[in-house]
N, C-alpha and C positions, 0 to 999 in steps of 0.2 A: 345212622350204624355204616357200616356198609364191611362184607367183606371183598380186602381189592384183587382174591385172587378169583373172584366170583366177578364181576366189574368188568377185569382184565379177559373173562372168559368169554363174557357177555361180547364187551364192547368187540373185540378180537374176529366174534363168530357174526355181529356186521359187518366191522370193515370188510371182510373178507365174502360173504355174500354180497354188497350189494358196491363193488368196488373202493376207488379211491373216489368217492365224489365226496365235498366236502362236507355233507350234514351227515355224513355216514360213522365221522368220527365224532359225533355228537355225546353219545356216552362216554369217550376218555372225559369232553368238559360239563357235563352237566351231570345231576340227580335224577334218572328214573324219574324216582317217586315224585317229585317235584316240578326239577325241569330249572330248581338258580343251580348258575355258576358253582362247579368248587371254587371253594378258594383257602388259602391257608397253610397248614400242614396234608391235606386231603388234597388239592389240587396236585403239592409239589407229588404224596404219595402214590396218586394217580398219574403225572409225567415219565415218572421216572419207570412208573411199572412198564409205561405204552415203549417206550423204551428200553424193558427192556425184551420185551416181546416183539419187537420190531429191528433193533437193533443187527441183526445176525443175514437183513434182503439186504439186495443190493444196490450202490449209494442213490439211484437211480430210482428207488422203488416212491410210493410214494407217502405210501405206510412206514416206511422209515423215514421219509422226509418231514413226515406232518408231527411225527412221536420225538425227531430232536429238534427243531421247532418250540414242540410246545415243553419240551425238555427243558429251554434257555429260556423261552417266556417265565416257567413256572422255578429258574430257580432269582431268575430278576428280578421276580416280586414278592422273593423269601430272602430280597437284602445277599444271595449269598452267590456274588459277581466272580470272584477267584474261581469259583463252581461252574459257573456260568463260562468261562473265556474258552476256555478247550472246547465247546460245546460252541459258542459260538462259532468260534476260528473254522473248527470241523465243518460245522453248515455252511460260513463262505467260502471252501477249498468247493464241496460240491458243488453250490451254483455255484461258481465261478465257471467249473467244466460244463455241468448241465443242465444249470437253469441260470443262463442268464439275460432273462427277463428280469428276473430277483433278485437279480445282486445288490440294488443299491439296496431295498430294505433288509437284508440279509447290512449290507457293508451299516447301515444305519442302526443295525439292531450291534450290533460290535465296535460300535461305534459308541454307544451305551455307555455300555459293558464297559468299558474303556475308560470314560469319564463320574464311572464311580467309584472303579479303581484307581482313581486320580492321573492316570493317562492324556492324559490331554492333550498331547502331540500329534498322539497316533489318533487316539478322536477326531482330533480337528482334521487328521491326513485320510484319514477315511471319512468324513464328511466333503473332503476337495473334489472326492473320486464324482 
């Protein structure tokens, strides 16, 4: 068990102290005590908290980008595809403007979400890009 607020404070401190290197986001993904990745509702709770912490930053801030992607991944893993869809759409809008090299992966994530929702034509359109 953990206190979400304590975990969030620790993870935000590590990320702020050490910059936007991907390994510095590890406290948002894995238990500090045992090293196992968070799963299920715990993963989703941590992803929601990361989004709460970083959402107010500039859209190009890597902390915010990480939090948005992590939230989309956690929602998708829990089968919450309707809630995931606007996250993935926002992620794509930011990616197209500021991170064009990552657009194919973002489109694949959005296409996967559309597939899970039964929006096969939209998923196919995204995959053909």
